[in-house]
PLY file of the C-alpha trace (Angstrom):
ply
format ascii 1.0
element vertex 479
property float x
property float y
property float z
element edge 478
property int vertex1
property int vertex2
end_header
0.33 -0.46 -0.23
2.78 2.35 0.60
6.52 2.90 0.33
8.74 4.26 2.92
11.98 7.06 2.57
13.87 8.27 5.61
15.93 10.98 6.01
19.40 11.61 7.83
18.13 9.95 10.94
16.01 6.86 10.06
15.80 5.25 13.24
13.54 8.45 14.18
11.34 9.71 11.06
10.06 8.32 8.09
8.25 9.68 4.86
5.37 7.08 3.49
4.29 7.58 0.22
0.39 7.02 0.22
-1.79 6.74 -3.05
-3.28 10.21 -1.77
0.12 11.78 -0.88
2.97 11.56 1.68
3.19 11.57 5.14
5.46 12.24 7.52
6.32 9.95 10.41
8.28 10.74 13.39
8.61 7.59 15.68
11.31 5.08 16.57
11.88 1.63 14.45
9.83 -0.27 17.27
6.89 2.28 17.67
6.41 2.88 13.79
6.54 -1.23 13.37
4.03 -1.69 15.67
1.41 0.96 14.39
-1.91 -0.16 12.88
-2.54 -0.64 9.37
-5.71 1.83 10.26
-3.39 4.68 10.78
-2.22 4.79 7.11
-5.83 4.00 5.80
-6.68 7.28 7.39
-3.92 9.08 6.83
-4.49 8.65 3.16
-8.33 9.81 3.62
-6.77 12.64 5.07
-4.77 13.30 2.15
-7.47 13.44 -0.27
-8.67 16.23 1.19
-7.86 19.20 -1.64
-4.58 21.13 -1.15
-3.31 19.87 1.32
0.88 21.29 1.84
1.97 18.99 4.85
0.86 16.02 7.22
2.53 14.00 9.64
2.44 11.72 12.71
4.14 11.92 15.90
5.26 8.80 17.62
1.77 8.43 20.06
-0.44 8.49 17.31
-3.35 6.34 17.19
-6.72 5.58 15.46
-9.56 8.43 15.96
-12.60 9.31 14.53
-11.93 10.62 11.00
-8.43 11.52 11.64
-5.71 9.44 14.23
-5.03 11.55 17.57
-1.11 12.46 16.77
-2.06 14.46 13.24
-0.41 17.98 12.02
-2.04 18.82 8.83
-1.50 21.85 6.72
-3.50 24.19 4.29
-2.41 27.40 2.94
-4.60 30.16 4.52
-5.61 31.76 1.47
-7.14 29.02 -0.13
-7.22 25.75 2.12
-9.83 23.95 4.16
-10.64 23.45 7.64
-11.42 19.92 9.10
-13.47 19.76 12.42
-12.31 15.93 12.01
-8.66 17.21 12.43
-9.21 19.37 15.22
-11.16 16.83 17.39
-14.31 16.75 19.19
-12.85 18.31 22.44
-11.78 21.58 21.03
-9.16 23.55 22.79
-8.34 20.28 25.22
-4.84 21.11 26.21
-2.40 21.13 29.26
-1.76 23.74 31.99
1.10 23.35 34.50
1.54 25.32 37.62
4.98 25.54 39.57
4.39 25.72 43.58
6.61 27.02 46.43
6.95 23.34 47.96
9.25 20.40 47.80
8.69 16.98 47.28
9.76 16.25 51.72
6.31 18.53 52.32
4.05 15.26 50.42
6.23 12.64 51.42
3.65 11.49 53.93
0.77 9.49 52.19
-1.56 10.82 54.75
-0.77 14.31 53.45
-1.24 13.69 49.75
-4.59 12.13 50.72
-5.62 15.46 52.75
-4.61 17.48 49.67
-6.79 14.72 47.11
-9.87 15.16 49.24
-9.52 19.30 50.08
-9.17 19.34 45.64
-12.22 17.08 45.50
-14.10 19.61 47.55
-13.05 22.48 45.28
-13.37 20.75 42.01
-16.45 18.95 40.44
-15.48 16.53 37.97
-18.90 16.77 35.85
-20.80 19.85 36.92
-20.81 22.88 39.67
-23.87 22.79 42.03
-26.32 25.60 40.71
-25.53 28.86 41.82
-21.26 28.20 41.54
-19.64 30.72 39.37
-22.59 33.10 39.24
-20.46 35.60 39.43
-18.70 34.45 36.14
-20.67 35.36 33.08
-20.49 32.68 30.42
-20.81 34.95 27.38
-17.54 37.13 28.91
-15.35 33.97 28.91
-16.82 32.96 25.23
-15.90 36.33 23.91
-12.54 37.05 25.78
-11.19 34.06 27.30
-9.14 34.57 30.26
-9.88 38.22 30.19
-13.40 37.90 30.75
-12.86 36.44 33.98
-13.79 38.26 37.22
-10.58 39.70 38.79
-11.19 37.63 42.06
-10.59 34.65 39.82
-7.35 36.16 38.92
-5.52 37.09 42.17
-2.18 37.62 40.66
-3.14 40.26 38.55
-3.37 42.53 41.13
0.76 42.54 41.04
1.93 42.91 37.76
5.62 41.82 38.58
4.54 38.46 39.68
1.65 37.94 37.36
1.64 35.17 35.05
-2.05 33.86 34.48
-2.46 36.14 31.66
0.78 36.23 29.85
2.39 32.72 30.23
0.03 30.68 28.02
0.23 30.03 24.21
-3.40 32.57 23.73
-5.07 34.05 26.51
-7.79 35.56 24.03
-8.70 34.62 20.49
-10.96 36.98 18.69
-13.72 36.14 16.06
-16.96 37.37 15.30
-19.41 37.09 17.81
-22.66 37.20 15.32
-22.30 33.08 15.23
-22.76 32.61 19.01
-26.70 33.64 18.15
-26.54 29.47 17.00
-26.83 28.03 20.13
-29.76 27.41 22.13
-30.13 28.46 26.01
-29.79 25.11 27.17
-25.99 24.71 25.60
-25.24 28.23 27.39
-26.89 26.89 30.44
-24.79 23.57 30.74
-21.91 24.96 29.60
-21.81 26.97 32.40
-22.55 24.68 34.74
-19.37 22.74 33.45
-17.18 25.56 33.70
-14.05 25.04 35.67
-14.72 21.04 35.79
-12.21 18.11 34.74
-14.78 16.05 32.83
-14.31 12.22 32.40
-11.99 10.30 30.05
-8.08 10.93 30.27
-8.65 14.45 32.01
-6.93 14.96 35.30
-5.40 17.12 37.76
-1.93 15.59 38.95
0.35 16.53 41.71
4.00 16.00 40.51
7.37 16.14 41.71
10.19 17.44 38.91
13.83 16.05 38.49
15.86 18.52 35.84
17.36 17.04 32.93
20.94 18.36 33.37
21.71 19.53 29.89
18.72 21.61 29.90
19.33 23.05 33.59
19.82 26.60 32.45
16.82 26.91 30.80
15.00 24.88 33.88
16.46 27.72 35.90
15.35 31.02 33.71
11.17 29.05 33.99
11.90 29.07 37.70
12.32 25.39 38.35
14.59 23.07 40.52
15.21 19.62 41.33
12.18 18.54 43.65
9.84 21.21 43.17
6.37 20.33 43.18
4.33 20.88 40.33
0.62 21.03 39.14
-0.52 19.37 35.72
-3.78 19.62 34.54
-5.46 18.30 31.24
-8.94 19.44 30.41
-10.78 20.83 27.59
-13.94 23.22 26.25
-16.40 20.60 27.93
-19.88 21.29 26.69
-19.40 24.46 24.45
-16.87 22.27 22.24
-18.97 19.25 22.13
-21.79 21.78 20.84
-19.60 23.63 18.68
-18.39 20.09 17.19
-21.77 18.82 16.79
-23.56 21.63 15.11
-20.78 22.51 12.84
-19.81 19.13 11.35
-23.36 18.97 10.40
-23.26 22.16 8.63
-19.93 21.28 7.11
-21.03 17.80 5.97
-24.14 19.60 4.14
-21.55 21.65 2.29
-19.48 18.49 1.21
-22.66 16.96 0.13
-23.50 20.21 -2.15
-20.02 20.22 -3.58
-19.21 16.69 -4.49
-16.54 16.29 -1.60
-16.10 13.41 0.09
-13.55 10.51 0.77
-14.08 6.71 1.91
-14.62 7.54 5.14
-18.15 9.46 6.06
-16.86 10.66 9.54
-14.03 12.66 7.90
-15.62 16.29 7.69
-14.10 19.36 5.75
-14.71 21.98 3.67
-13.28 25.38 2.22
-12.21 27.89 4.65
-13.90 30.56 2.68
-17.23 28.64 2.41
-19.92 29.89 4.87
-20.20 26.85 6.73
-16.20 26.77 6.99
-15.94 30.53 8.08
-18.82 29.51 10.81
-16.57 26.79 12.19
-13.58 28.71 12.18
-15.23 31.68 14.24
-17.11 29.26 17.03
-13.53 27.12 17.25
-12.05 30.23 18.74
-14.60 30.65 20.90
-14.31 26.86 21.96
-10.67 28.00 22.84
-11.73 30.40 24.93
-13.76 28.40 26.86
-11.28 25.78 27.13
-8.19 28.16 28.49
-10.75 29.58 30.84
-12.01 25.93 32.10
-7.93 25.03 32.91
-7.40 28.23 34.31
-10.68 27.98 36.87
-9.55 24.29 37.82
-6.26 25.78 38.80
-7.90 28.14 40.68
-9.99 25.58 42.71
-6.41 23.26 43.06
-4.69 26.72 44.37
-7.38 26.89 47.45
-6.90 23.43 48.38
-3.60 23.49 48.47
-4.08 26.66 50.84
-6.49 24.55 53.26
-3.80 21.83 53.60
-0.29 24.04 53.48
-1.82 27.54 54.78
-1.45 30.97 52.90
1.97 30.08 52.01
1.55 28.13 49.19
2.03 29.32 45.72
0.62 27.97 42.39
2.43 30.32 39.30
1.52 29.53 35.92
4.27 28.03 34.35
2.20 27.74 30.82
-0.90 26.74 29.45
-1.41 24.82 25.96
-3.56 23.18 23.19
-3.10 20.18 21.73
-6.36 20.00 19.67
-7.07 23.18 17.59
-6.53 24.97 14.30
-5.73 28.44 13.34
-3.29 30.54 10.83
0.54 30.36 11.47
3.32 32.09 9.71
6.08 29.67 8.36
9.07 31.40 5.85
6.68 34.22 5.40
3.54 32.37 4.33
0.23 31.93 6.10
-0.68 28.64 6.61
-4.18 27.13 8.27
-2.37 24.53 10.81
-4.59 21.99 12.27
-3.20 19.82 15.34
-5.13 17.05 16.62
-3.52 15.39 19.73
0.14 17.41 18.73
1.57 20.05 20.77
3.60 23.04 19.42
6.76 23.19 20.76
8.94 26.30 19.69
12.57 26.80 20.27
14.18 29.68 21.49
14.08 33.30 19.97
11.10 31.93 17.71
8.77 35.14 17.34
5.69 33.61 18.27
7.05 33.01 21.69
5.08 34.59 24.38
7.44 37.53 25.68
8.17 35.62 29.17
9.60 32.86 26.86
11.24 34.78 24.11
14.94 33.82 24.88
14.39 29.98 25.85
11.52 28.98 23.81
8.25 28.04 25.94
7.35 25.09 27.97
5.76 22.04 26.10
3.73 20.28 28.64
3.40 16.65 28.07
1.46 14.17 30.09
2.54 10.24 30.74
-0.14 7.44 31.75
-1.67 7.54 34.86
0.65 6.25 36.99
3.76 6.99 35.19
6.23 10.42 34.49
5.23 13.17 32.58
7.58 15.75 31.14
8.25 19.72 30.39
10.06 19.89 27.14
11.51 22.77 25.15
11.31 23.17 21.64
14.03 22.34 18.99
15.06 24.06 15.64
14.89 20.89 14.13
11.02 21.14 14.76
11.05 23.48 11.75
10.14 20.77 8.85
7.31 19.57 11.25
5.72 22.81 11.84
7.12 22.52 15.41
4.77 20.05 16.07
5.46 17.32 18.82
3.62 14.83 20.92
0.91 15.32 23.41
1.13 12.33 25.65
1.86 8.34 25.40
-1.09 7.50 23.02
-3.52 4.29 23.41
-2.59 0.98 22.42
-5.71 -0.58 23.24
-9.34 0.58 23.46
-11.31 1.38 26.80
-13.28 -2.05 26.42
-10.11 -4.05 25.76
-8.13 -2.41 28.88
-11.14 -3.37 30.94
-11.02 -7.03 29.64
-7.38 -7.56 29.82
-6.19 -5.47 32.78
-7.09 -6.51 36.28
-7.47 -4.39 38.89
-4.41 -5.80 40.82
-2.33 -5.16 37.88
-3.48 -1.52 38.14
-3.00 -1.29 41.92
0.65 -2.21 41.55
1.33 0.52 39.13
0.23 2.60 41.47
2.16 1.35 44.26
-1.18 1.02 46.26
-0.38 0.18 50.12
2.90 1.47 50.57
4.45 4.87 51.16
5.28 6.11 47.71
1.56 5.37 46.57
0.32 7.65 43.87
-2.98 8.60 45.48
-6.31 8.48 43.66
-9.16 10.30 44.34
-11.69 7.23 42.93
-13.40 5.32 45.74
-12.96 1.99 43.39
-9.85 1.94 40.75
-12.42 -0.26 38.76
-14.12 2.31 37.43
-11.41 4.07 35.69
-9.28 0.89 35.17
-9.50 1.79 31.38
-7.00 4.62 32.02
-4.48 2.36 33.51
-0.54 2.64 32.20
-1.62 -0.95 30.60
-3.87 1.04 27.99
-0.86 3.27 26.88
2.21 3.09 24.64
5.32 3.80 27.15
5.74 7.71 27.39
9.65 7.28 27.93
9.78 5.56 24.18
7.45 8.69 23.13
10.12 11.08 24.35
13.07 9.34 23.17
11.64 9.71 19.33
10.55 13.35 19.60
14.24 13.79 21.17
15.60 11.45 18.66
14.06 13.25 15.81
15.48 16.51 16.98
11.89 18.15 17.56
12.54 19.13 21.37
14.53 18.42 24.42
13.66 17.24 27.95
13.73 20.21 30.53
12.01 17.98 33.22
10.51 14.47 34.28
7.51 14.82 36.31
7.08 12.01 38.84
3.52 11.60 39.96
2.60 11.94 43.47
-1.52 12.53 43.55
-4.16 12.44 40.88
-7.39 13.45 40.69
-9.87 12.16 37.83
-13.08 12.65 36.57
-15.58 10.10 36.81
0 1
1 2
2 3
3 4
4 5
5 6
6 7
7 8
8 9
9 10
10 11
11 12
12 13
13 14
14 15
15 16
16 17
17 18
18 19
19 20
20 21
21 22
22 23
23 24
24 25
25 26
26 27
27 28
28 29
29 30
30 31
31 32
32 33
33 34
34 35
35 36
36 37
37 38
38 39
39 40
40 41
41 42
42 43
43 44
44 45
45 46
46 47
47 48
48 49
49 50
50 51
51 52
52 53
53 54
54 55
55 56
56 57
57 58
58 59
59 60
60 61
61 62
62 63
63 64
64 65
65 66
66 67
67 68
68 69
69 70
70 71
71 72
72 73
73 74
74 75
75 76
76 77
77 78
78 79
79 80
80 81
81 82
82 83
83 84
84 85
85 86
86 87
87 88
88 89
89 90
90 91
91 92
92 93
93 94
94 95
95 96
96 97
97 98
98 99
99 100
100 101
101 102
102 103
103 104
104 105
105 106
106 107
107 108
108 109
109 110
110 111
111 112
112 113
113 114
114 115
115 116
116 117
117 118
118 119
119 120
120 121
121 122
122 123
123 124
124 125
125 126
126 127
127 128
128 129
129 130
130 131
131 132
132 133
133 134
134 135
135 136
136 137
137 138
138 139
139 140
140 141
141 142
142 143
143 144
144 145
145 146
146 147
147 148
148 149
149 150
150 151
151 152
152 153
153 154
154 155
155 156
156 157
157 158
158 159
159 160
160 161
161 162
162 163
163 164
164 165
165 166
166 167
167 168
168 169
169 170
170 171
171 172
172 173
173 174
174 175
175 176
176 177
177 178
178 179
179 180
180 181
181 182
182 183
183 184
184 185
185 186
186 187
187 188
188 189
189 190
190 191
191 192
192 193
193 194
194 195
195 196
196 197
197 198
198 199
199 200
200 201
201 202
202 203
203 204
204 205
205 206
206 207
207 208
208 209
209 210
210 211
211 212
212 213
213 214
214 215
215 216
216 217
217 218
218 219
219 220
220 221
221 222
222 223
223 224
224 225
225 226
226 227
227 228
228 229
229 230
230 231
231 232
232 233
233 234
234 235
235 236
236 237
237 238
238 239
239 240
240 241
241 242
242 243
243 244
244 245
245 246
246 247
247 248
248 249
249 250
250 251
251 252
252 253
253 254
254 255
255 256
256 257
257 258
258 259
259 260
260 261
261 262
262 263
263 264
264 265
265 266
266 267
267 268
268 269
269 270
270 271
271 272
272 273
273 274
274 275
275 276
276 277
277 278
278 279
279 280
280 281
281 282
282 283
283 284
284 285
285 286
286 287
287 288
288 289
289 290
290 291
291 292
292 293
293 294
294 295
295 296
296 297
297 298
298 299
299 300
300 301
301 302
302 303
303 304
304 305
305 306
306 307
307 308
308 309
309 310
310 311
311 312
312 313
313 314
314 315
315 316
316 317
317 318
318 319
319 320
320 321
321 322
322 323
323 324
324 325
325 326
326 327
327 328
328 329
329 330
330 331
331 332
332 333
333 334
334 335
335 336
336 337
337 338
338 339
339 340
340 341
341 342
342 343
343 344
344 345
345 346
346 347
347 348
348 349
349 350
350 351
351 352
352 353
353 354
354 355
355 356
356 357
357 358
358 359
359 360
360 361
361 362
362 363
363 364
364 365
365 366
366 367
367 368
368 369
369 370
370 371
371 372
372 373
373 374
374 375
375 376
376 377
377 378
378 379
379 380
380 381
381 382
382 383
383 384
384 385
385 386
386 387
387 388
388 389
389 390
390 391
391 392
392 393
393 394
394 395
395 396
396 397
397 398
398 399
399 400
400 401
401 402
402 403
403 404
404 405
405 406
406 407
407 408
408 409
409 410
410 411
411 412
412 413
413 414
414 415
415 416
416 417
417 418
418 419
419 420
420 421
421 422
422 423
423 424
424 425
425 426
426 427
427 428
428 429
429 430
430 431
431 432
432 433
433 434
434 435
435 436
436 437
437 438
438 439
439 440
440 441
441 442
442 443
443 444
444 445
445 446
446 447
447 448
448 449
449 450
450 451
451 452
452 453
453 454
454 455
455 456
456 457
457 458
458 459
459 460
460 461
461 462
462 463
463 464
464 465
465 466
466 467
467 468
468 469
469 470
470 471
471 472
472 473
473 474
474 475
475 476
476 477
477 478
């Protein structure tokens, strides 16, 4: 079905020639050899979208709906295409990390970790807030203005500009768009989205307490970021919840109508796309940005809840400084070599190197933190982009990547195996908020690729380098 060619480092990169075009795959020999043939079928369908400029897979790639998770796909911004399938249903899903002023020794006692998890649960509902919670937040302000739409009380560091990081240490704090498109949604969508603002949701979303170890070769970067060995950080993974779901559902239907009217399509009926300049394409793009505003504010409010819990346990001395917030399910316009492109990333993280002009000002000299979670019970990583990432539009992995479905994991992995991976019953137990691990066994490490192997491929391909490895101490999961 395809042929492959390799560059100067064949161990971590291949160009795969499919019937519809070229696919660039960044993965080790072992990871590439283990790929399901379906990922190539999906790529071939995606490459049939007219005018594709570039498409690649990260080493954590796995089958998704319409498009694989781990995809970067690029079109010209002037006459290109947009695809909800190459963004994903959870628009704006991404990562956030806060650096604390605490050391790992302050959480060595498993009883302290349990207190902290219980305190977080008290502030952070998984699915919906009780009526009246966040009643002082106007959802339409968040949708329109992102982080700038939150009341000042939820952005406490904005009162101290020298220490403020909430609005500056983010990939984007506010996405502009044509607000007339907001009239497409019923009151029920607004109501449910408001109730879900500041919640994790289920699946692989989480808030995790971690202890970091600096990579010696990147110690200068780590120190510039204010990180040190043994520091406790908080990693958050969530997205745009009900609002993004409504945008995806509504717009996918409208784009499908455009496809039928224009005679567009592939062998996969779940792959939806349309020209950027079409009415449906324009509507989706504007509403996509509204969901990105929701997602970044959602993660911010989750972090706010975690901060309150830390202060309950450790007192007012506890600080949670925003290290960075970024997305891994989105599409937007970027400039590369003076040309404007519309870049889709589905389960892929942008990792810019030092001195790239798109870095936020605080990270202009070093490159911004690229936040890569592991699977539950395994390490996560803080990385920084390298110049070698330029051919791949500076995209790297977004996590470990599933190797088996949720149903298959439940059949094949026992609760005892899951407990062993979390070291349950030992002093080094990774404390989890779930009363029954059986309910989340589908999120066990056995469901995912080895994140260390994923990171090895990213580093080996010259896309990014490790700044710190993050060891999990406690995890709060959605139901």
